[in-house]
C-alpha positions, -999 to +999 in steps of 0.1 A: -331+503+002-296+513+003-297+553+000-256+553+006-250+565-028-269+599-019-242+606+007-218+624-009-244+640-036-260+658-007-229+667+016-220+686-015-255+706-020-251+713+021-215+722+018-227+749-009-254+765+008-233+768+038-207+781+017-229+808+006-239+815+040-208+820+053-203+844+026-222+870+049-193+873+076-164+863+060-146+867+025-116+852+033-105+827+006-081+810+031-114+795+052-133+790+022-112+777+000-100+746+031-137+741+041-142+738-001-112+713-004-117+696+030-159+683+012-143+673-016-119+653+002-150+639+023-172+629-007-141+616-030-139+592+002-179+585+005-177+577-032-147+556-029-160+528-006-203+528-014-214+501-026-211+493-064-229+476-087-259+492-074-288+505-094-319+521-081-344+542-103-325+562-131-289+554-115-263+528-113-237+530-092-208+506-107-167+505-106-173+523-136-190+546-126-176+558-093-144+560-111-153+588-133-174+606-106-136+598-085-116+619-115-140+646-115-138+653-083-102+653-086-106+675-118-121+703-093-097+701-060-066+702-086-080+740-087-093+748-055-060+762-040-046+780-072-079+797-079-068+819-045-046+840-066-066+844-099-096+853-081-103+890-075-135+887-046-166+868-035-150+840-031-181+824-015-200+823-049-169+811-067-165+782-042-203+778-042-203+773-077-172+745-075-194+726-050-222+728-071-204+720-108-187+685-086-226+679-077-239+678-113-208+660-127-213+633-096-250+629-112-238+631-144-213+600-137-245+580-124-272+583-146-277+569-179-311+591-183-311+613-212-324+641-196-310+635-162-275+637-180-291+668-204-299+689-173-265+673-151-242+684-181-260+722-186-259+728-148-219+719-156-215+742-186-236+775-172-212+773-139-182+774-163-200+802-182-201+822-151-168+814-137-150+820-166-162+855-170-162+858-127-135+882-125-155+908-148-126+917-173-130+931-207-110+896-218-130+876-196-166+887-205-156+883-242-145+849-235-174+837-216-196+859-243-182+831-271-180+802-253-217+810-242-229+816-277-209+785-294-225+764-265-263+770-274-251+756-305-237+723-291-270+724-267-296+725-300-282+695-315-277+676-282-324+682-277-324+672-313-308+642-303-328+635-276-358+638-294-347+618-318-338+590-292-370+592-274-387+586-310-365+553-315-367+540-280-401+553-268-381+561-232-350+586-224-328+555-206-296+543-225-301+509-220-327+505-242-305+508-271-294+473-267-333+460-264-342+477-294-337+471-339-315+501-351-332+526-370-324+559-392-337+577-361-315+561-339-288+567-363-297+608-358-297+604-322-265+593-326-254+618-348-269+649-328-253+640-299-221+630-314-227+669-326-235+687-297-205+673-270-183+670-300-184+711-295-172+710-260-143+683-260-140+704-289-131+684-321-125+696-348-137+717-366-157+727-337-125+733-316-123+775-324-143+788-292-118+767-272-084+789-282-100+820-274-122+805-241-091+793-227-073+821-238-095+846-222-102+827-187-091+828-154-060+805-155-077+782-124-107+781-146-087+774-178-077+743-159-110+736-153-122+741-184-097+723-206-102+689-183-131+685-161-156+704-181-143+687-215-142+649-197-184+652-183-188+656-224-166+628-232-174+604-205-213+611-219-202+598-254-184+572-245-213+557-227-237+568-257-213+551-285-210+524-264-242+517-262-256+527-288-231+515-319-246+485-338-222+460-361-244+473-391-231+508-388-191+501-387-183+529-410-185+551-377-149+537-372-138+558-403-160+586-390-144+586-358-104+581-369-111+605-396-126+631-369-094+620-344-061+632-374-075+660-383-081+672-347-048+664-336-031+675-364-044+704-367-041+711-328-004+702-330+004+722-363-017+752-349+010+751-315+038+751-335+028+782-353+020+801-323+038+822-298+014+827-276+021+805-241-020+806-232-028+797-268-002+768-271-019+754-239-048+758-258-046+744-292-023+714-271-058+702-256-074+703-289-043+679-299-054+653-265-089+651-277-080+642-309-060+613-287-088+607-265-114+602-295-093+578-311-115+554-280-148+562-299-130+550-332-120+519-317-154+509-302-161+511-338-134+491-351-142+462-326-170+447-347-141+439-378-124+403-381-091+420-382-092+423-347-066+400-325-083+390-296-120+390-287-146+422-290-154+417-255-118+423-245-107+448-271-135+470-260-121+467-227-086+474-236-102+504-255-126+524-221-095+513-199-074+531-222-097+561-220-100+562-179-064+558-178-060+590-201-085+606-189-069+608-154-032+616-166-047+643-189-064+661-157-027+664-144-007+675-174-030+695-186-039+713-155-004+720-144+002+739-172-022+762-170-022+769-135+016+773-142+001+804-161-004+824-131+032+821-125+028+859-145+017+889-134+001+902-172-026+883-187-009+880-222+022+862-218+041+850-252+068+822-251+096+849-243+085+854-207+090+822-190+129+827-197+144+822-161+120+806-146+143+780-138+163+806-120+140+817-102+125+781-091+145+752-102+117+727-091+089+750-106+105+744-141+114+711-131+078+694-124+066+721-155+091+701-178+079+666-164+043+676-173+050+696-207+068+664-213+038+637-205+017+657-226+044+648-255+045+610-244+079+613-228+084+579-213+079+576-173+051+602-175+017+594-171+014+610-203+032+583-219+016+555-199-019+571-212-003+570-251+015+537-245-020+519-236-038+539-264-017+530-294-012+491-281-051+486-287-043+501-319-018+478-331-038+449-317-064+457-338-044+460-365-049+494-369-006+505-380-017+530-398-030+550-371-011+542-348+018+556-372-007+587-376-006+594-336+028+587-327+037+609-359+017+634-343+030+632-305+065+636-328+055+669-335+040+682-306+071+672-289+093+703-311+068+729-295+064+718-262+108+713-256+105+751-272+086+761-239+112+745-216+143+754-232+131+793-229+122+778-188+156+774-187+177+807-204+191+827-175+185+860-195+148+864-183+141+896-160+103+885-159+091+893-126+077+861-117+043+853-092+062+826-070+030+825-048+032+792-027-009+780-036+006+784-072+042+771-069+029+741-052+006+731-070+026+729-102+048+706-079+020+685-066+007+679-103+041+672-118+046+646-091+012+628-097+021+631-138+056+612-128+034+592-102+017+576-132+043+566-152+050+541-135+012+527-129+013+500-148-014+481-122-041+507-127-048+500-159-042+461-149-072+475-130-089+500-157-094+467-175-112+447-148-136+473-144-141+486-176-177+476-187-207+501-189 
């Protein structure tokens, strides 16, 4: 029996306990952070080169599942160094939590058992409650409490969904959906699980918690909550909807199309009227969720005769779009949140960014690149992600939905450009925190965003592995 799939899990688990033990002797953030980063890189390469298309018990190791495990690791790696500036003490516990969170995320990526999915996802959720309140300031504690209260509602829906799933299939294995006739209990499971994980993704109208939580959490934690924390729920829904969708229920397409339109429109319009920088980024995160759940609508629409290609190819395009968008999203969304650590005060208004280009032109430049990427401007990862998503809409003859999404992208340009214009104003006298860990993290993520802007070959590869 091949136990290669366990190596990364064992490594992350042991490293978490070693980090806690090391904390007895030292709380040196550079040593603990460096150790955590190295462990993440080793785990990354173990998963990258391990055997694919291998199943054992409730775990499935395919290229599709491994890809999600890898981007989950990336979502944590990008915040390890910036966290040294955001977190005030007990770095041993903080980095141990990140290692255990990575462990839970990888298990979620590899399993198709709803119980294991639920437990691993709750492991990630519990970790994020702690991380949000980690500095124990009033803002942190309030954000964590709101997040926890809303999450309990989402958890309740998930439990109900899993119960109805078991009533329908007599198993917790997601793959069982393909072997049974669709029934009301399975439909209820689909609805409850969509609502439960929809809370975590911050889909309209379940989004308000995200504004207060992202605003009140430490900046590096906000970066993770808006990327890795959200993408775990997104991946679980992607698995469930793809395996569980039945052609007799094509109205699922309209359900997700309407949710996507409401989510992206609400996020963009609210961001236009906001002056608090971090809350603008939070509303932007909601808008991005709207684009991403268009993929759920596309999976439902694949059964309609209007699709210009075969159902299999259409679904591959849709899932590959989701996979590429998820990777680009990590860099272009985490980077601006981390850039909030350039400011020494917690509440950052848009005028406070004036003078950033004068203080550090490269930091301002790459922050601008990531903001333009979120808007879908060419030569950025966000443009390629939206291009392939909108391309899939068009080959499905969903011109009207593509036009609505493009209009929303155009709206977002106004508030992203507003931030960029302010950053290049010279009259700002703000005292920026130009810590190397923050400055270079922003630059590196900006470079990654640019690199993804020319990564057409990556999308072609993802189409090849986009099968669940």
